[in-house]
All heavy atoms as a GROMACS GRO file, in nm:
protein
  624
    1MET      N    1  10.317  10.293  10.292
    1MET     CA    2  10.249  10.403  10.360
    1MET      C    3  10.348  10.527  10.369
    1MET      O    4  10.469  10.501  10.389
    1MET     CB    5  10.210  10.360  10.492
    1MET     CG    6  10.103  10.253  10.497
    1MET     SD    7  10.050  10.230  10.667
    1MET     CE    8   9.911  10.124  10.633
    2ILE      N    9  10.297  10.639  10.353
    2ILE     CA   10  10.372  10.763  10.363
    2ILE      C   11  10.313  10.844  10.473
    2ILE      O   12  10.193  10.866  10.475
    2ILE     CB   13  10.361  10.836  10.226
    2ILE    CG1   14  10.419  10.750  10.114
    2ILE    CG2   15  10.450  10.965  10.242
    2ILE    CD1   16  10.406  10.810   9.982
    3PHE      N   17  10.396  10.882  10.566
    3PHE     CA   18  10.355  10.960  10.686
    3PHE      C   19  10.415  11.098  10.675
    3PHE      O   20  10.518  11.120  10.619
    3PHE     CB   21  10.393  10.890  10.811
    3PHE     CG   22  10.333  10.761  10.833
    3PHE    CD1   23  10.399  10.647  10.798
    3PHE    CD2   24  10.204  10.756  10.888
    3PHE    CE1   25  10.336  10.518  10.820
    3PHE    CE2   26  10.139  10.625  10.910
    3PHE     CZ   27  10.213  10.512  10.874
    4ASP      N   28  10.346  11.190  10.749
    4ASP     CA   29  10.402  11.328  10.769
    4ASP      C   30  10.427  11.407  10.641
    4ASP      O   31  10.527  11.474  10.626
    4ASP     CB   32  10.531  11.321  10.854
    4ASP     CG   33  10.503  11.273  10.995
    4ASP    OD1   34  10.396  11.300  11.044
    4ASP    OD2   35  10.593  11.204  11.046
    5CYS      N   36  10.341  11.390  10.546
    5CYS     CA   37  10.349  11.473  10.423
    5CYS      C   38  10.277  11.605  10.442
    5CYS      O   39  10.182  11.614  10.518
    5CYS     CB   40  10.294  11.396  10.305
    5CYS     SG   41  10.400  11.264  10.253
    6ASP      N   42  10.313  11.702  10.358
    6ASP     CA   43  10.245  11.830  10.363
    6ASP      C   44  10.131  11.833  10.277
    6ASP      O   45  10.064  11.939  10.268
    6ASP     CB   46  10.345  11.940  10.322
    6ASP     CG   47  10.459  11.961  10.422
    6ASP    OD1   48  10.431  11.936  10.539
    6ASP    OD2   49  10.568  11.995  10.380
    7GLY      N   50  10.088  11.729  10.215
    7GLY     CA   51   9.966  11.723  10.132
    7GLY      C   52   9.987  11.644  10.007
    7GLY      O   53  10.083  11.571   9.983
    8ARG      N   54   9.884  11.645   9.931
    8ARG     CA   55   9.872  11.566   9.807
    8ARG      C   56   9.987  11.590   9.714
    8ARG      O   57  10.039  11.500   9.659
    8ARG     CB   58   9.738  11.606   9.739
    8ARG     CG   59   9.707  11.538   9.613
    8ARG     CD   60   9.575  11.576   9.555
    8ARG     NE   61   9.552  11.515   9.427
    8ARG     CZ   62   9.593  11.552   9.309
    8ARG    NH1   63   9.670  11.659   9.302
    8ARG    NH2   64   9.564  11.483   9.207
    9GLU      N   65  10.030  11.714   9.695
    9GLU     CA   66  10.140  11.749   9.601
    9GLU      C   67  10.269  11.682   9.644
    9GLU      O   68  10.344  11.638   9.556
    9GLU     CB   69  10.151  11.897   9.591
    9GLU     CG   70  10.044  11.975   9.528
    9GLU     CD   71   9.915  11.984   9.619
    9GLU    OE1   72   9.933  11.988   9.741
    9GLU    OE2   73   9.808  12.001   9.562
   10GLN      N   74  10.291  11.676   9.778
   10GLN     CA   75  10.415  11.614   9.821
   10GLN      C   76  10.413  11.456   9.788
   10GLN      O   77  10.510  11.398   9.753
   10GLN     CB   78  10.447  11.641   9.964
   10GLN     CG   79  10.577  11.584  10.010
   10GLN     CD   80  10.607  11.610  10.157
   10GLN    OE1   81  10.521  11.653  10.233
   10GLN    NE2   82  10.732  11.588  10.194
   11ILE      N   83  10.293  11.402   9.812
   11ILE     CA   84  10.285  11.256   9.786
   11ILE      C   85  10.306  11.229   9.638
   11ILE      O   86  10.374  11.135   9.598
   11ILE     CB   87  10.149  11.203   9.833
   11ILE    CG1   88  10.138  11.210   9.983
   11ILE    CG2   89  10.120  11.063   9.779
   11ILE    CD1   90   9.998  11.186  10.043
   12ILE      N   91  10.242  11.307   9.553
   12ILE     CA   92  10.258  11.296   9.410
   12ILE      C   93  10.402  11.310   9.370
   12ILE      O   94  10.456  11.234   9.289
   12ILE     CB   95  10.160  11.386   9.328
   12ILE    CG1   96  10.018  11.338   9.350
   12ILE    CG2   97  10.197  11.402   9.187
   12ILE    CD1   98   9.907  11.425   9.296
   13GLY      N   99  10.468  11.403   9.430
   13GLY     CA  100  10.612  11.430   9.402
   13GLY      C  101  10.692  11.303   9.432
   13GLY      O  102  10.782  11.262   9.363
   14LEU      N  103  10.670  11.247   9.550
   14LEU     CA  104  10.741  11.126   9.591
   14LEU      C  105  10.710  11.010   9.495
   14LEU      O  106  10.800  10.934   9.459
   14LEU     CB  107  10.704  11.085   9.729
   14LEU     CG  108  10.755  11.178   9.841
   14LEU    CD1  109  10.687  11.147   9.972
   14LEU    CD2  110  10.906  11.176   9.855
   15LEU      N  111  10.581  10.990   9.460
   15LEU     CA  112  10.550  10.888   9.364
   15LEU      C  113  10.614  10.912   9.228
   15LEU      O  114  10.662  10.817   9.165
   15LEU     CB  115  10.398  10.875   9.351
   15LEU     CG  116  10.328  10.812   9.472
   15LEU    CD1  117  10.173  10.834   9.466
   15LEU    CD2  118  10.362  10.669   9.490
   16ASP      N  119  10.612  11.035   9.181
   16ASP     CA  120  10.682  11.065   9.053
   16ASP      C  121  10.827  11.028   9.054
   16ASP      O  122  10.875  10.966   8.962
   16ASP     CB  123  10.663  11.216   9.018
   16ASP     CG  124  10.527  11.248   8.968
   16ASP    OD1  125  10.443  11.153   8.937
   16ASP    OD2  126  10.496  11.371   8.974
   17LEU      N  127  10.900  11.065   9.171
   17LEU     CA  128  11.036  11.022   9.180
   17LEU      C  129  11.053  10.874   9.178
   17LEU      O  130  11.146  10.822   9.112
   17LEU     CB  131  11.094  11.079   9.309
   17LEU     CG  132  11.120  11.232   9.312
   17LEU    CD1  133  11.160  11.278   9.454
   17LEU    CD2  134  11.231  11.266   9.207
   18PHE      N  135  10.972  10.806   9.253
   18PHE     CA  136  10.974  10.651   9.260
   18PHE      C  137  10.960  10.594   9.118
   18PHE      O  138  11.045  10.511   9.075
   18PHE     CB  139  10.867  10.604   9.354
   18PHE     CG  140  10.855  10.450   9.342
   18PHE    CD1  141  10.946  10.370   9.407
   18PHE    CD2  142  10.749  10.393   9.269
   18PHE    CE1  143  10.935  10.234   9.403
   18PHE    CE2  144  10.733  10.258   9.262
   18PHE     CZ  145  10.828  10.176   9.329
   19TYR      N  146  10.864  10.645   9.043
   19TYR     CA  147  10.842  10.590   8.910
   19TYR      C  148  10.956  10.627   8.812
   19TYR      O  149  10.983  10.545   8.725
   19TYR     CB  150  10.705  10.634   8.850
   19TYR     CG  151  10.591  10.541   8.905
   19TYR    CD1  152  10.528  10.577   9.023
   19TYR    CD2  153  10.565  10.422   8.846
   19TYR    CE1  154  10.428  10.494   9.076
   19TYR    CE2  155  10.467  10.341   8.892
   19TYR     CZ  156  10.395  10.376   9.013
   19TYR     OH  157  10.304  10.295   9.062
   20GLN      N  158  11.010  10.738   8.827
   20GLN     CA  159  11.126  10.774   8.741
   20GLN      C  160  11.244  10.687   8.770
   20GLN      O  161  11.305  10.635   8.677
   20GLN     CB  162  11.174  10.918   8.772
   20GLN     CG  163  11.082  11.028   8.719
   20GLN     CD  164  11.110  11.167   8.766
   20GLN    OE1  165  11.217  11.190   8.819
   20GLN    NE2  166  11.016  11.257   8.746
   21GLU      N  167  11.271  10.662   8.896
   21GLU     CA  168  11.386  10.572   8.929
   21GLU      C  169  11.358  10.430   8.891
   21GLU      O  170  11.446  10.359   8.837
   21GLU     CB  171  11.411  10.572   9.085
   21GLU     CG  172  11.479  10.697   9.129
   21GLU     CD  173  11.609  10.720   9.062
   21GLU    OE1  174  11.695  10.624   9.061
   21GLU    OE2  175  11.639  10.833   9.013
   22LEU      N  176  11.235  10.380   8.904
   22LEU     CA  177  11.196  10.248   8.859
   22LEU      C  178  11.219  10.230   8.715
   22LEU      O  179  11.272  10.132   8.671
   22LEU     CB  180  11.049  10.227   8.894
   22LEU     CG  181  10.994  10.081   8.887
   22LEU    CD1  182  11.065   9.987   8.983
   22LEU    CD2  183  10.844  10.083   8.910
   23GLY      N  184  11.180  10.332   8.635
   23GLY     CA  185  11.204  10.329   8.494
   23GLY      C  186  11.344  10.335   8.444
   23GLY      O  187  11.388  10.286   8.334
   24ARG      N  188  11.432  10.391   8.523
   24ARG     CA  189  11.574  10.412   8.497
   24ARG      C  190  11.659  10.288   8.531
   24ARG      O  191  11.774  10.280   8.488
   24ARG     CB  192  11.632  10.527   8.562
   24ARG     CG  193  11.599  10.664   8.490
   24ARG     CD  194  11.692  10.768   8.536
   24ARG     NE  195  11.656  10.813   8.666
   24ARG     CZ  196  11.595  10.931   8.700
   24ARG    NH1  197  11.561  11.006   8.604
   24ARG    NH2  198  11.578  10.967   8.821
   25ASN      N  199  11.608  10.196   8.608
   25ASN     CA  200  11.684  10.089   8.667
   25ASN      C  201  11.628   9.957   8.626
   25ASN      O  202  11.552   9.894   8.692
   25ASN     CB  203  11.688  10.098   8.817
   25ASN     CG  204  11.765  10.223   8.860
   25ASN    OD1  205  11.885  10.226   8.853
   25ASN    ND2  206  11.692  10.318   8.910
   26ALA      N  207  11.681   9.905   8.513
   26ALA     CA  208  11.643   9.774   8.461
   26ALA      C  209  11.704   9.656   8.553
   26ALA      O  210  11.808   9.679   8.608
   26ALA     CB  211  11.689   9.761   8.322
   27VAL      N  212  11.627   9.554   8.566
   27VAL     CA  213  11.673   9.439   8.637
   27VAL      C  214  11.739   9.348   8.540
   27VAL      O  215  11.693   9.319   8.427
   27VAL     CB  216  11.548   9.368   8.696
   27VAL    CG1  217  11.594   9.235   8.766
   27VAL    CG2  218  11.480   9.459   8.799
   28VAL      N  219  11.853   9.293   8.576
   28VAL     CA  220  11.931   9.203   8.493
   28VAL      C  221  11.876   9.060   8.510
   28VAL      O  222  11.878   9.012   8.622
   28VAL     CB  223  12.085   9.205   8.523
   28VAL    CG1  224  12.160   9.103   8.447
   28VAL    CG2  225  12.139   9.342   8.514
   29LEU      N  226  11.831   9.011   8.398
   29LEU     CA  227  11.772   8.869   8.406
   29LEU      C  228  11.880   8.765   8.369
   29LEU      O  229  11.866   8.647   8.408
   29LEU     CB  230  11.649   8.859   8.313
   29LEU     CG  231  11.538   8.956   8.349
   29LEU    CD1  232  11.429   8.944   8.241
   29LEU    CD2  233  11.475   8.931   8.477
   30SER      N  234  11.963   8.805   8.278
   30SER     CA  235  12.070   8.713   8.227
   30SER      C  236  12.183   8.796   8.175
   30SER      O  237  12.168   8.924   8.178
   30SER     CB  238  12.020   8.616   8.125
   30SER     OG  239  11.989   8.685   8.010
   31ASP      N  240  12.284   8.734   8.120
   31ASP     CA  241  12.394   8.807   8.060
   31ASP      C  242  12.348   8.888   7.939
   31ASP      O  243  12.416   8.986   7.905
   31ASP     CB  244  12.500   8.714   8.016
   31ASP     CG  245  12.583   8.655   8.131
   31ASP    OD1  246  12.578   8.711   8.244
   31ASP    OD2  247  12.641   8.550   8.115
   32THR      N  248  12.241   8.857   7.877
   32THR     CA  249  12.195   8.920   7.754
   32THR      C  250  12.057   8.991   7.767
   32THR      O  251  12.014   9.042   7.673
   32THR     CB  252  12.186   8.817   7.640
   32THR    OG1  253  12.096   8.712   7.673
   32THR    CG2  254  12.329   8.766   7.612
   33GLN      N  255  11.994   8.972   7.885
   33GLN     CA  256  11.856   9.024   7.897
   33GLN      C  257  11.831   9.105   8.018
   33GLN      O  258  11.872   9.066   8.126
   33GLN     CB  259  11.763   8.906   7.892
   33GLN     CG  260  11.613   8.950   7.874
   33GLN     CD  261  11.524   8.824   7.867
   33GLN    OE1  262  11.566   8.710   7.897
   33GLN    NE2  263  11.407   8.849   7.826
   34THR      N  264  11.774   9.219   8.004
   34THR     CA  265  11.732   9.306   8.109
   34THR      C  266  11.583   9.338   8.099
   34THR      O  267  11.525   9.321   7.983
   34THR     CB  268  11.811   9.436   8.122
   34THR    OG1  269  11.790   9.511   7.992
   34THR    CG2  270  11.958   9.414   8.135
   35LYS      N  271  11.520   9.382   8.206
   35LYS     CA  272  11.380   9.411   8.203
   35LYS      C  273  11.356   9.530   8.290
   35LYS      O  274  11.395   9.534   8.407
   35LYS     CB  275  11.299   9.293   8.249
   35LYS     CG  276  11.152   9.308   8.262
   35LYS     CD  277  11.083   9.301   8.129
   35LYS     CE  278  10.934   9.307   8.152
   35LYS     NZ  279  10.862   9.329   8.035
   36VAL      N  280  11.282   9.628   8.241
   36VAL     CA  281  11.237   9.736   8.324
   36VAL      C  282  11.109   9.696   8.399
   36VAL      O  283  11.011   9.650   8.324
   36VAL     CB  284  11.213   9.867   8.240
   36VAL    CG1  285  11.153   9.977   8.324
   36VAL    CG2  286  11.341   9.913   8.175
   37ILE      N  287  11.104   9.699   8.524
   37ILE     CA  288  10.995   9.660   8.600
   37ILE      C  289  10.888   9.775   8.609
   37ILE      O  290  10.927   9.892   8.624
   37ILE     CB  291  11.030   9.618   8.743
   37ILE    CG1  292  11.126   9.498   8.736
   37ILE    CG2  293  10.913   9.598   8.827
   37ILE    CD1  294  11.178   9.456   8.869
   38SER      N  295  10.765   9.738   8.600
   38SER     CA  296  10.662   9.841   8.620
   38SER      C  297  10.577   9.804   8.738
   38SER      O  298  10.582   9.692   8.786
   38SER     CB  299  10.569   9.858   8.493
   38SER     OG  300  10.493   9.734   8.481
   39ALA      N  301  10.512   9.899   8.798
   39ALA     CA  302  10.427   9.881   8.917
   39ALA      C  303  10.310   9.972   8.910
   39ALA      O  304  10.315  10.083   8.859
   39ALA     CB  305  10.512   9.908   9.037
   40SER      N  306  10.194   9.921   8.957
   40SER     CA  307  10.080   9.999   8.973
   40SER      C  308  10.058  10.029   9.118
   40SER      O  309  10.091   9.955   9.200
   40SER     CB  310   9.961   9.926   8.914
   40SER     OG  311   9.974   9.900   8.779
   41CYS      N  312   9.995  10.145   9.151
   41CYS     CA  313   9.988  10.192   9.285
   41CYS      C  314   9.856  10.271   9.301
   41CYS      O  315   9.817  10.349   9.208
   41CYS     CB  316  10.101  10.282   9.326
   41CYS     SG  317  10.090  10.365   9.478
   42GLY      N  318   9.797  10.258   9.414
   42GLY     CA  319   9.681  10.342   9.448
   42GLY      C  320   9.698  10.408   9.579
   42GLY      O  321   9.762  10.351   9.666
   43PHE      N  322   9.653  10.535   9.595
   43PHE     CA  323   9.675  10.596   9.731
   43PHE      C  324   9.543  10.667   9.767
   43PHE      O  325   9.459  10.707   9.682
   43PHE     CB  326   9.794  10.689   9.730
   43PHE     CG  327   9.778  10.816   9.650
   43PHE    CD1  328   9.743  10.934   9.720
   43PHE    CD2  329   9.817  10.823   9.520
   43PHE    CE1  330   9.729  11.057   9.641
   43PHE    CE2  331   9.803  10.942   9.444
   43PHE     CZ  332   9.762  11.060   9.508
   44ALA      N  333   9.531  10.685   9.894
   44ALA     CA  334   9.422  10.753   9.959
   44ALA      C  335   9.477  10.846  10.067
   44ALA      O  336   9.572  10.813  10.135
   44ALA     CB  337   9.321  10.658  10.022
   45LEU      N  338   9.420  10.964  10.067
   45LEU     CA  339   9.468  11.061  10.169
   45LEU      C  340   9.385  11.064  10.296
   45LEU      O  341   9.263  11.045  10.286
   45LEU     CB  342   9.463  11.207  10.109
   45LEU     CG  343   9.554  11.234   9.986
   45LEU    CD1  344   9.523  11.366   9.935
   45LEU    CD2  345   9.700  11.218  10.029
   46ALA      N  346   9.446  11.090  10.404
   46ALA     CA  347   9.377  11.106  10.533
   46ALA      C  348   9.424  11.238  10.602
   46ALA      O  349   9.541  11.252  10.622
   46ALA     CB  350   9.403  10.990  10.626
   47ASP      N  351   9.333  11.330  10.628
   47ASP     CA  352   9.370  11.456  10.696
   47ASP      C  353   9.371  11.433  10.854
   47ASP      O  354   9.431  11.502  10.920
   47ASP     CB  355   9.271  11.567  10.665
   47ASP     CG  356   9.284  11.606  10.521
   47ASP    OD1  357   9.397  11.590  10.460
   47ASP    OD2  358   9.181  11.658  10.466
   48ASP      N  359   9.295  11.331  10.900
   48ASP     CA  360   9.272  11.306  11.041
   48ASP      C  361   9.359  11.175  11.078
   48ASP      O  362   9.335  11.080  11.020
   48ASP     CB  363   9.129  11.292  11.070
   48ASP     CG  364   9.098  11.269  11.220
   48ASP    OD1  365   9.194  11.256  11.299
   48ASP    OD2  366   8.980  11.261  11.247
   49ILE      N  367   9.445  11.192  11.174
   49ILE     CA  368   9.532  11.074  11.209
   49ILE      C  369   9.447  10.966  11.271
   49ILE      O  370   9.493  10.853  11.292
   49ILE     CB  371   9.647  11.116  11.301
   49ILE    CG1  372   9.589  11.174  11.432
   49ILE    CG2  373   9.744  11.210  11.235
   49ILE    CD1  374   9.696  11.189  11.540
   50HIS      N  375   9.324  11.000  11.307
   50HIS     CA  376   9.238  10.896  11.373
   50HIS      C  377   9.154  10.822  11.269
   50HIS      O  378   9.063  10.742  11.313
   50HIS     CB  379   9.147  10.966  11.479
   50HIS     CG  380   9.224  11.038  11.581
   50HIS    ND1  381   9.302  10.970  11.672
   50HIS    CD2  382   9.244  11.170  11.612
   50HIS    CE1  383   9.361  11.054  11.752
   50HIS    NE2  384   9.327  11.180  11.722
   51ASN      N  385   9.175  10.846  11.144
   51ASN     CA  386   9.105  10.772  11.037
   51ASN      C  387   9.127  10.619  11.054
   51ASN      O  388   9.237  10.583  11.093
   51ASN     CB  389   9.142  10.811  10.901
   51ASN     CG  390   9.072  10.946  10.859
   51ASN    OD1  391   9.014  11.016  10.944
   51ASN    ND2  392   9.084  10.977  10.728
   52ASN      N  393   9.034  10.542  11.019
   52ASN     CA  394   9.039  10.401  11.018
   52ASN      C  395   9.142  10.348  10.917
   52ASN      O  396   9.117  10.368  10.799
   52ASN     CB  397   8.900  10.341  11.006
   52ASN     CG  398   8.898  10.196  11.015
   52ASN    OD1  399   8.984  10.121  10.964
   52ASN    ND2  400   8.794  10.142  11.080
   53ILE      N  401   9.244  10.277  10.960
   53ILE     CA  402   9.344  10.240  10.864
   53ILE      C  403   9.287  10.134  10.769
   53ILE      O  404   9.326  10.131  10.649
   53ILE     CB  405   9.478  10.177  10.937
   53ILE    CG1  406   9.585  10.151  10.841
   53ILE    CG2  407   9.435  10.054  11.016
   53ILE    CD1  408   9.650  10.272  10.781
   54ALA      N  409   9.198  10.050  10.813
   54ALA     CA  410   9.141   9.953  10.722
   54ALA      C  411   9.061  10.019  10.615
   54ALA      O  412   9.067   9.980  10.495
   54ALA     CB  413   9.049   9.854  10.799
   55GLU      N  414   8.995  10.134  10.643
   55GLU     CA  415   8.916  10.200  10.546
   55GLU      C  416   9.007  10.276  10.445
   55GLU      O  417   8.988  10.273  10.322
   55GLU     CB  418   8.823  10.300  10.610
   55GLU     CG  419   8.736  10.385  10.514
   55GLU     CD  420   8.644  10.307  10.433
   55GLU    OE1  421   8.619  10.192  10.459
   55GLU    OE2  422   8.591  10.360  10.333
   56LEU      N  423   9.114  10.328  10.495
   56LEU     CA  424   9.217  10.394  10.404
   56LEU      C  425   9.281  10.287  10.315
   56LEU      O  426   9.299  10.316  10.191
   56LEU     CB  427   9.326  10.461  10.490
   56LEU     CG  428   9.288  10.589  10.550
   56LEU    CD1  429   9.399  10.640  10.644
   56LEU    CD2  430   9.257  10.694  10.450
   57LEU      N  431   9.312  10.174  10.356
   57LEU     CA  432   9.366  10.067  10.273
   57LEU      C  433   9.268  10.024  10.176
   57LEU      O  434   9.303  10.000  10.049
   57LEU     CB  435   9.416   9.951  10.356
   57LEU     CG  436   9.541   9.974  10.433
   57LEU    CD1  437   9.570   9.865  10.531
   57LEU    CD2  438   9.663  10.000  10.354
   58ARG      N  439   9.142  10.013  10.207
   58ARG     CA  440   9.040   9.980  10.122
   58ARG      C  441   9.028  10.078  10.004
   58ARG      O  442   9.013  10.045   9.883
   58ARG     CB  443   8.899   9.960  10.184
   58ARG     CG  444   8.788   9.904  10.090
   58ARG     CD  445   8.647   9.935  10.143
   58ARG     NE  446   8.619  10.074  10.152
   58ARG     CZ  447   8.588  10.153  10.051
   58ARG    NH1  448   8.590  10.107   9.931
   58ARG    NH2  449   8.560  10.280  10.066
   59CYS      N  450   9.032  10.202  10.040
   59CYS     CA  451   9.024  10.315   9.938
   59CYS      C  452   9.143  10.312   9.844
   59CYS      O  453   9.130  10.325   9.724
   59CYS     CB  454   9.016  10.447  10.009
   59CYS     SG  455   8.859  10.474  10.101
   60ALA      N  456   9.264  10.287   9.908
   60ALA     CA  457   9.390  10.283   9.821
   60ALA      C  458   9.380  10.159   9.728
   60ALA      O  459   9.418  10.173   9.612
   60ALA     CB  460   9.512  10.272   9.912
   61ASP      N  461   9.330  10.053   9.776
   61ASP     CA  462   9.308   9.934   9.692
   61ASP      C  463   9.213   9.964   9.583
   61ASP      O  464   9.231   9.923   9.465
   61ASP     CB  465   9.265   9.820   9.780
   61ASP     CG  466   9.287   9.685   9.716
   61ASP    OD1  467   9.392   9.664   9.659
   61ASP    OD2  468   9.196   9.599   9.720
   62GLU      N  469   9.104  10.029   9.609
   62GLU     CA  470   9.008  10.067   9.500
   62GLU      C  471   9.077  10.154   9.397
   62GLU      O  472   9.056  10.136   9.279
   62GLU     CB  473   8.889  10.142   9.565
   62GLU     CG  474   8.781  10.167   9.469
   62GLU     CD  475   8.661  10.233   9.543
   62GLU    OE1  476   8.615  10.193   9.647
   62GLU    OE2  477   8.603  10.332   9.478
   63ALA      N  478   9.161  10.249   9.438
   63ALA     CA  479   9.232  10.329   9.340
   63ALA      C  480   9.333  10.249   9.263
   63ALA      O  481   9.348  10.268   9.143
   63ALA     CB  482   9.307  10.448   9.418
   64LEU      N  483   9.394  10.147   9.323
   64LEU     CA  484   9.489  10.062   9.257
   64LEU      C  485   9.416   9.984   9.146
   64LEU      O  486   9.471   9.974   9.028
   64LEU     CB  487   9.552   9.965   9.358
   64LEU     CG  488   9.623   9.843   9.296
   64LEU    CD1  489   9.746   9.885   9.213
   64LEU    CD2  490   9.663   9.746   9.402
   65TYR      N  491   9.298   9.927   9.175
   65TYR     CA  492   9.230   9.849   9.069
   65TYR      C  493   9.174   9.942   8.964
   65TYR      O  494   9.160   9.892   8.849
   65TYR     CB  495   9.128   9.761   9.139
   65TYR     CG  496   9.202   9.640   9.197
   65TYR    CD1  497   9.232   9.636   9.329
   65TYR    CD2  498   9.240   9.534   9.115
   65TYR    CE1  499   9.303   9.524   9.387
   65TYR    CE2  500   9.309   9.431   9.166
   65TYR     CZ  501   9.338   9.424   9.302
   65TYR     OH  502   9.411   9.318   9.348
   66GLU      N  503   9.150  10.063   8.989
   66GLU     CA  504   9.103  10.151   8.891
   66GLU      C  505   9.221  10.180   8.793
   66GLU      O  506   9.202  10.177   8.666
   66GLU     CB  507   9.057  10.283   8.946
   66GLU     CG  508   9.003  10.380   8.849
   66GLU     CD  509   8.877  10.338   8.779
   66GLU    OE1  510   8.798  10.263   8.845
   66GLU    OE2  511   8.855  10.376   8.665
   67VAL      N  512   9.345  10.187   8.846
   67VAL     CA  513   9.463  10.206   8.758
   67VAL      C  514   9.486  10.074   8.672
   67VAL      O  515   9.506  10.093   8.559
   67VAL     CB  516   9.588  10.232   8.848
   67VAL    CG1  517   9.715  10.216   8.771
   67VAL    CG2  518   9.585  10.370   8.917
   68LYS      N  519   9.466   9.960   8.736
   68LYS     CA  520   9.487   9.836   8.663
   68LYS      C  521   9.385   9.821   8.549
   68LYS      O  522   9.418   9.755   8.450
   68LYS     CB  523   9.481   9.718   8.757
   68LYS     CG  524   9.608   9.710   8.846
   68LYS     CD  525   9.602   9.594   8.933
   68LYS     CE  526   9.735   9.560   8.994
   68LYS     NZ  527   9.736   9.430   9.060
   69ARG      N  528   9.265   9.878   8.559
   69ARG     CA  529   9.166   9.874   8.458
   69ARG      C  530   9.206   9.970   8.342
   69ARG      O  531   9.145   9.955   8.234
   69ARG     CB  532   9.030   9.906   8.511
   69ARG     CG  533   8.968   9.787   8.591
   69ARG     CD  534   8.820   9.819   8.628
   69ARG     NE  535   8.805   9.927   8.723
   69ARG     CZ  536   8.804   9.907   8.853
   69ARG    NH1  537   8.818   9.793   8.904
   69ARG    NH2  538   8.789  10.002   8.939
   70GLY      N  539   9.285  10.064   8.369
   70GLY     CA  540   9.320  10.157   8.271
   70GLY      C  541   9.460  10.148   8.227
   70GLY      O  542   9.498  10.048   8.157
   71ILE      N  543   9.550  10.240   8.257
   71ILE     CA  544   9.688  10.233   8.218
   71ILE      C  545   9.772  10.180   8.334
   71ILE      O  546   9.797  10.240   8.438
   71ILE     CB  547   9.738  10.379   8.187
   71ILE    CG1  548   9.656  10.447   8.077
   71ILE    CG2  549   9.887  10.386   8.155
   71ILE    CD1  550   9.684  10.590   8.056
   72LYS      N  551   9.811  10.053   8.316
   72LYS     CA  552   9.891   9.987   8.415
   72LYS      C  553  10.031  10.050   8.423
   72LYS      O  554  10.077  10.113   8.332
   72LYS     CB  555   9.906   9.839   8.384
   72LYS     CG  556   9.778   9.763   8.392
   72LYS     CD  557   9.789   9.624   8.363
   72LYS     CE  558   9.658   9.550   8.368
   72LYS     NZ  559   9.672   9.408   8.335
   73GLY      N  560  10.097  10.037   8.538
   73GLY     CA  561  10.233  10.090   8.555
   73GLY      C  562  10.238  10.227   8.596
   73GLY      O  563  10.336  10.306   8.574
   74THR      N  564  10.138  10.282   8.657
   74THR     CA  565  10.128  10.415   8.702
   74THR      C  566  10.054  10.418   8.837
   74THR      O  567  10.033  10.314   8.900
   74THR     CB  568  10.062  10.518   8.603
   74THR    OG1  569  10.078  10.643   8.644
   74THR    CG2  570   9.918  10.481   8.580
   75TYR      N  571  10.017  10.532   8.890
   75TYR     CA  572   9.944  10.544   9.015
   75TYR      C  573   9.819  10.619   9.001
   75TYR      O  574   9.794  10.697   8.905
   75TYR     CB  575  10.036  10.607   9.121
   75TYR     CG  576  10.084  10.740   9.097
   75TYR    CD1  577   9.998  10.852   9.129
   75TYR    CD2  578  10.200  10.772   9.030
   75TYR    CE1  579  10.037  10.983   9.106
   75TYR    CE2  580  10.240  10.901   9.004
   75TYR     CZ  581  10.160  11.007   9.044
   75TYR     OH  582  10.198  11.134   9.018
   76GLY      N  583   9.724  10.600   9.096
   76GLY     CA  584   9.601  10.674   9.095
   76GLY      C  585   9.568  10.709   9.239
   76GLY      O  586   9.599  10.638   9.330
   77GLU      N  587   9.490  10.811   9.246
   77GLU     CA  588   9.436  10.860   9.378
   77GLU      C  589   9.292  10.818   9.396
   77GLU      O  590   9.207  10.824   9.300
   77GLU     CB  591   9.448  11.009   9.384
   77GLU     CG  592   9.395  11.071   9.513
   77GLU     CD  593   9.408  11.222   9.522
   77GLU    OE1  594   9.461  11.279   9.418
   77GLU    OE2  595   9.367  11.284   9.615
   78TYR      N  596   9.253  10.779   9.514
   78TYR     CA  597   9.116  10.741   9.551
   78TYR      C  598   9.033  10.871   9.537
   78TYR      O  599   9.061  10.975   9.590
   78TYR     CB  600   9.103  10.680   9.693
   78TYR     CG  601   8.966  10.664   9.735
   78TYR    CD1  602   8.889  10.561   9.684
   78TYR    CD2  603   8.904  10.750   9.822
   78TYR    CE1  604   8.765  10.537   9.722
   78TYR    CE2  605   8.774  10.734   9.859
   78TYR     CZ  606   8.700  10.624   9.814
   78TYR     OH  607   8.570  10.607   9.855
   79GLN      N  608   8.923  10.857   9.467
   79GLN     CA  609   8.826  10.966   9.451
   79GLN      C  610   8.696  10.921   9.502
   79GLN      O  611   8.638  10.827   9.446
   79GLN     CB  612   8.814  11.001   9.301
   79GLN     CG  613   8.942  11.040   9.234
   79GLN     CD  614   8.997  11.174   9.280
   79GLN    OE1  615   8.919  11.270   9.304
   79GLN    NE2  616   9.126  11.183   9.294
   80ASN      N  617   8.645  10.985   9.603
   80ASN     CA  618   8.511  10.946   9.664
   80ASN      C  619   8.404  11.025   9.605
   80ASN      O  620   8.412  11.099   9.525
   80ASN     CB  621   8.510  10.955   9.815
   80ASN     CG  622   8.567  11.086   9.874
   80ASN    OD1  623   8.629  11.163   9.798
   80ASN    ND2  624   8.545  11.109   9.992
   0.00000   0.00000   0.00000
């Protein structure tokens, strides 16, 4: 969860940085093998702090599964 952002652009900027770092840092599996880890993510925005957290998580989860049906290893935004 990301709190106190100035909007969608800031969230996307943070996610872009996360994915850049993830891609640059391979995990050592053995003396001879490394693996770059990928991750899929979905996010949903809330302008009102009183929004229902369960509903926001459901929306983010929906966005995550949309990513997984397409290009895995990236992020997507919930679109209603």
